[in-house]
Every structure is written in C-alpha cells, then in structure tokens.
N, C-alpha and C positions, 0 to 999 in steps of 0.2 A: 525498515531499519536504516537503509541508505539515507533516506530523507532526514531521519533523526541524527544520524552520524555526521551528515554533511552540512546541515543548516542550523543546528542548535548550537548556541554559544555555550562552551563548556564552563561549568561552574564547579569548582573543586570541592566546595563544602557540602557535606552530607546534610540534607534538609532535615530539620527536626520533625519528629512525629507528633507534634502537638495537635490536639484536637482543635476543631474550628467551629465557629458559630456564625456562618455567613448569612447575610440577608438573602431572601429569595429574589433572584434577578427579575423575575416577572411574577406579578401578584396573581395567585391562582384565581381563575374565573374571569379575569379582566380582558384577555386577548383571545379571540376566537380561533386564532391560528394554532393554538396549543390544545392538545387533547387532555383537558382537565378531568374529563370523566375517567380516564385511565389512572390518573393520579389519585383521585378520590377513592376509587375502588381499591387501589393498592394500599392506600392509607388505612382504609377500614379493615383490610385483611391482615395488617401487620402492626396493629396498635399495641399488641402484647409485648413488643420488643423493647419498650422504653426502659432505659437504664443500662442496656447492654453496650459493650464496646466492640467496635469493629476496626481492625488494623488492616490497612491497604498499602501495598508497596508497588510502585510503578515507574514508568519511564518519563512521565511528564513533569517538567519544571518550568519556572518562569511563567510566561503568558499562558502556556498550555495547562500548567498546574492550576492557575487561577480559573481557567475555563472549566476544568474538570471539577474543581471545588464548587463552582456554581451549580453543577449537576448534583454533586453529593449533598449539597444543602437541601435539596428537595427530598432525598432519601432520608436524611437526618430529621427533617421536619415531619415527614410522614410516619416515621417509626419511633422517634425519640432515641435512636441509637447514637451513642457517642462515637463519631467517626474520626479516625486518626490516619491521615495519609502522609507518606514520606517517599522520598526518592533518593537517588545517588547518581553521581556522574558515572560510576561503574556499576550500574544497576544489574546488568547481566551476571557479573561475578558475585555481587552482593547477595542476590537471591539464592544462588547455589550455596554460598557459605551459610546463609541463615537456615535454609531448609535442611542441609546436612548436619548442622549443629543442633537441630531440634528446637530452634527458636524462630520459626517462620511467622510471617504475618498471616492473618486469616485469608486474605486474598492477594494474589500476585498478578500483575498485569505485564505482559511481555509481547513484543512484536516478532518473536522467534519461535515458530512451531517446533523446530528442531530441538531447541533447548528444553521446551516443555515436554517433548517426547522423552528426552533423557531423564527428566525429573519424574515423569510418570513411571518409567521403567524401573526406577529405584524405589517406587512406592511412596513418593513424596507429594503426590497430588491426590485429591479426592474426586472420584467420578461425579459428574453432574447429572447422570441418568439419561435413559432413553427418551423420557418425556421432553426434556430440554433439547436433546438432539433432534427430535421430531418437530419441535416448535421451530427451531432454526431452519430446518429443511422446508417447512411450509411457509414461513414468513419472510425469508430473505431471498433476494434475487440470487439466482444460481445457488440456491440453498444447500443442495447436496455437496457442492464444492466447499462451502464453509463448514459443513459437518465433517467432511473428510479432513479438514485442517485441524480439527480438534479431537480426532480419533487416534489414540495411542495405545500401545501395549502396556499393561501394568506389570508389576514385578513377577507375576505368574505367567506372563506371555499372552494374556488374554486382552483383546481390544475393548476399550471403553471410551466413552465421550468425556473429555476432561476440560475443554477450553471453549468459552463463549466469546464470539467475535463482537467487537465494538470499536467504532471509529476506523474507517477504512481510507485507503489512498488509491487513486486511479493513476495508472501509468500509461495506459493506451490512448494517449492524446497527441495530436499534431497541432501546433500553434501557427497562426498566420495573422497578417495585418489586413483587415477587411478593405481598407482604402486601397492598398496595393492590388488586391484581387479585383476590385471594382474598376480601377484605372486600366488594368490589363485585360479585363474581360474574362477572368478565370472564375470557375465555379468550384465549390467544395466537392471533392470526389466522393462517390458513394461506395466504390469498390476499390480493392487494391490494384486491379487492372487500370481503373480510371486514375488512380494516384500516379502510376507509372506514366500514363499518357500525359497527365498534367505536367509531370517533371520534364518529359520530352518536349512538350509545348513551350515551357519556360525557356529551355535551352534554345529551341528554334527561334524564339523571340529575342534572343540575345541576353537572357538573364541567367541566373544561377538558382536552381530550385532549393537547395538545402544548405543549412548551417548545421554542422555536426562537430562537436568537440568532446573528446574523451579525457582531457586533462583533469586531474583532481589530486595533485600531489602524490602521496603514497598510495592513493586509491585509483590512480589513472587506469582507465579502461572500463570502469563500471558502467558508464552510459551505454556502451556497446552490448553489455550483457542483457540490458532491458530490450534492446532491438531484437536480439536473437530469441529471447523468451517470447516476445510478441509474435515473432514468426513461427516459433514452435507451436504456439496456441492456434495460429491461423493456418497451419498446414497439417497438424496432427491432432487426434483426439486427446482429450484431457488426460486419460489414463497413461498415454505415451509420455506426455509432458511430466506427469507425476513420477513415473518410473525413471525418467531421465534424471530427475533431481535426486534420486536415491541410487543411481547407477545400475538399476535393473536394466535400463536401456543405456548402453554404453555411449560415452561422449563421441566416439568415432563411428557410431551407427550412421549409416547413410542418411537417415531422416534428420539427424542433428546436423550433419555436414551440409545438407541441403538448406536448412534454416540459416546457418552461418552465411552461406552463399547468397541467400536472399538479402541479408543485411549488406553483403558486399556489393550487390547491384546498385545500392545507393551510396555507400561510403567509399567504395573503391573506383568510383567513376569521376575522373577529374572534371568533367563537364557538369556534374551534379552538385559538387560540393564547393562552397565558398573557400577560396584559398587553395583549392586542389586537394588531392588525397594526402599530400605531404603535411597539410595543416590539421588534419583530423585528430591525430594523436597529441599534437602539441598545443592545440587550442583548449583552454580551460572550459569546462562545461558551463561555468557561471557566465563566461564571456560569450560563448557561442551564439546565444539567441540575439545578441545585440545587432547583428547584421539585418534582422528583420526591420529595424527602425531607422536604418540609414536612408539617406536620400541621394541618389536612387538606392533602392534596397540591394544589399549584398546577397540576400537570399529571400525566399518567399515562404519557406516551410521549416519548422523545427519540431522534432519529435522529443517530447520530454514529459515528465509526470506533472501532477497537479501543483507541485510546490514551486515550479520554475518562475511564476510571476514575481517571486521575491527578488529575482535577479534581473528583472526588466528595468529599463531606465526609470528613474524616480518620477512619479506622477502618472505613470502609464495606467490607463483604466481598462481592465479586462472587460470585454463586451463592446467596447467602443474603439479604443486605440489598437487593441489586439484581441483575438478570439481563438477558439480551438474547435476541433472536430474529433470525433472518435476515429482512432486509427482503423481504417476500413479492413474488411475481410475480403478474401478472394471469392469472386463470383463462382469460380470453378470448384470451390470448397464449401458450397452453401450448406452442406450437411453438418458442418462443424458449428453452425449457429452463430451466436454473437459472444465470443470469448472476450474477457477483460483481464488484463494483467494488472496486478496491484499488490498492496500489502495491507496490513491491519494489525490492531492490537487485540490480544486475547486475554480474557479474564479466567483465572483458575483459582480453585480453593486449595490453599496450602495448609490451612488449619481449620478444620470444619467447625461451624457454629451455626446457630439459627440465623444470626445476623448476616453471615456470609451467604447462606442460602437465600435469604431475603434480597440481598443485593443482586444476585443473579436474576431473581424474579423481577426486580425493579428494572433491570436492563431489557426486559421484555415489554415494558410499557413505552408507548410512543413519547411520553413526556421526557423520559430519560435521554432520548435522542434529540428531541425538538429544542430543548433548552440550549444545548450546545450548537445545534444547527442554526439557531437564530442569531448567533454571535459571529464566530469566524472559525475557519480551519477544521471543519468537521464534515465528513461524508458518512453516510450509512447505507447498507444494502437492505435495511428493514423496509419492507413494502407497506407497512401499516402506519408510517408517519405521514403527517400532512406536509407534502413537498413545498407548500407555500410558506412553511416556517423557515426555510433556508434564507440566509441573510441577503442573497441577491440571486438573480436569474442564472448567472454563470455557475455558481456553486450548485444551484438546483439542477442544472443540466448535467453536471458531473454526477450528482446523486442519482439521476435517472439512468445514467449509463450503468450504474451498479445495480439498480433495482430491475432493469430490463435485461441484464446479462443472462446468457444461458449457461455459461461456465465461468468460473473465476479461477485464474491461475495465480497463486501466491508467488511473489518474486522468487524465481528459481535459484538464483545465486545465494539468496538468504537461506534457502532450504538445504543447500549443499554443505558439506563439511567446510569449515573456515579456510583450510588450505587450498580448497578448490574454488568455492564461490567467491571468496575474497582474496584469492591468490592466483592460481593457475588460469582460471577463467579470465580474470582481468588482464593479466599479462599476455595471455593467448590472443585476446582481441587486439591488443596493441601490435603484436607480431603479425596478425592477420592484415591489418590496414598498412603495416610496414612492408608487406610483400609476400609473406608466407601464404601458402594455399590453405583453404579451409580444412582440407584433409590432413595436412601437416599439423596444423594447430590443434585439431581435434585429437589426433594421435598423441600429441604432447600432453594435452590435458588429461587424457585417459591414462597415460603413463604415470602422471603425477597422482591420479586417483588410485591406481593399482599399487602405488608405493606407500599409501597410507597404512599406518599400523594402529 
C-alpha cells in the first residue's frame, strides 16, 4: 500500500468501466517460456461463459492498469466473458461505498487485508472455499502465510477464506553498488551477524555503511516501520508478528521493544549513517539512496523495498550499476527459517457469479502470472510459474525470494488501524531516532492504541 501511496501519480478522474478488447500481448503457443498448456486447459473448461459480463474494481491505473488489462485479455479470450475493469483515486473508500450501497463489482482487488476483513465481517464478501485455500497453501511460497492473509470472520463470527493473493512486493532487500564492494573487497553478507560485521568493517576503513532516510512529507517515519517489521520477523515467530499487528501482543512488549532497538543499532549510530543520526529523519526516503552512487560513495548499503530503483539516478541499471541482496537472518535464530516482509494485492468476490469464480480459477494458472511477469513490475509467490518468464534476472531473483520464503509477513503497519500504522507508529519512529528510548516510544504507541474507540 505504501508503494502505491508514495509512487503513483494521483489522477483525480474516476476511470470509466468500459469493457475492452485488447489484443493478446503474446501469441498463444509461440513462446516456450509461457505455460500455454495451462491456458488451453482453462479455455476448454470455461467455454460455456461466453456472453457473460464481469465487473472488476481495483487499485491499478496508468501503466499498471495497462499491464493488468494485458492479463485480462487472456481471460476474456479464453472465456468469451465481457470484462469491465475500473478504478478510482480513492479506491479504498469507493469499494466500501459500493458494497454497502448494494452495487458492488463482481470482483474487488485491494492491497489491504484489514479493510477486506471489515467487509467480510459485514457479510459483503463471498467465501472462495477450502479448495482454493488449500491450493494457495500448496502452490505458493510460504503458502500458509498467504492463506492466513485471506482468512477472515464472516458476519456470524466464523472464519472462512475470502481473498486470493496476486502480484506481490518484496521489502526485505538491501541495495548496494557492486563496483564499490569490489574495489573495497567487501562480500555480500549471508547472516545478520555478518551484516553487522560488514558495517563495522566499512567504518574501520573510513567509510559510512548506511544511507537511511525517513522523510516523506506527511508520511515521514514510514521507512523505519519496515525496518522494525523486518526485525520482528527475524527475531520472533510469525504468529508473534501477526498478533503484534492486531495488538494481541502489545506494542510495548519486550519483544517489540527489542526489535525497535535492533533498528536503532543501525539508525542511531553516527558512524553507521550518512550525515549522522541527525540526518535520518530529515532526509527524504527518495533522496536517501543517492549516496550509493556518489564518488567516493557516501554509503555502501541501503535497505528498501523493490520499488526503490524508481528513485535511483536516471540511467541506473539494476544488476550492473546497482544490485540487491536478501536482508539476512540471524544465524542464532536459524529456527525462524527465511522470513520475507512484503505486501500484495488480494482478489475477492463482492458479487458472486460464474465469471467471478472463473477469474479466481484463472489466477491459479501459470499463464495469468507469466504474462505480467514477462513485462514489468510484477512478482509472484506462485511456485508453478516458469521463472524464466520474468523480464530480467533481477526481477527473477526477487521472485525466487518469494517462492523460497518459509514465512511471509504482510506489511505490519498496513495491517494495524490507520491511526497506529499510519500515525503513531510513524511519528514514534521519528521520536526514536530523535532521542527517545525504544521503551518510551513503544509506550507512547501503545497508549495511542489503547485510546482508540
């Protein structure tokens, strides 16, 4: 959600819901990197839907909408369904209005499990069934984690599976310039302990290891929440992380305080941070990675999600001029496996129909993922896709991080109530780098949570 909020150019006009008749981007059968067998099988099984209409409402506009339309074109071609996709600048509010007014689309796509849980509790979503939940568990990397993200209570208080994940983002990445590493003789660390040792070595060599910037206008502080979330996943089991996002584990719990302090070991160390600790909160997150590319480098490492190359200097080539590695885990916490922090979009049925059910089945085919994979801006945890369909090796590697993850933690601040995840947590992190202790900040955030009505 943060990526969408921070990097999408706002367009005030509500997009029309006109149906489309797009040409197929890749001709069926012509390129072996695509699983055309899955497409043909789906086509055979769903030929009876011709003439039906399917309405879809989602977050994608501009370039992302065009890419999603290129996927929908295959669904329309296979089924004969008349597909109508629309979006809105305020899509979160719009879907609430439409569902409560009794005029929802057949399918709603949202990146917010919390909002979907609210809609399910009001009886406004249609369960997708245990069969689909089991399919996700078996076919997605960290499958149970993705199933958990789609399990909500219905209006009777009983849990059911409501949301199918599609198009993910990876946040557990550290960016670096290979040439700088090569010149200095540094190696990519394989454990968190090694990452700390590398940071110390860079300081000993007279350099500064990290560029960290929390600035983001009214959203200042959010990059720090990702750091804390990554450390929660690397120091605690997933169920503790999940309970933290719902306040079953309190914000001032010692385990949460410890995760904040792990972030502090990097961000509150003048020797570790370009510009010193005083620059952390005032440096805009979009500008903070630029120090990687200075000569000599102002920093060697930058932790940020998969979208950050959008803010690298023009012409920067990922994989050549800059590269990334998975934010490592603690060797001393090997039992926690390989957790990944990220986000993703979830498909739900808000007005049941055969075509809506067919779309969910379509999302289980490799081709539904591979068409977008082969273009740009798409990652999937689906283990059944051909990874060679990715547009380049760098995106392929990010996709492999998802498919080999043992647990997936959805962006914690996006799961929390807005006044916490997009309020007290953000400001608390600014206070923390400004001098407050982790315990003070955690108490402040918990007090704000206790005050919610």
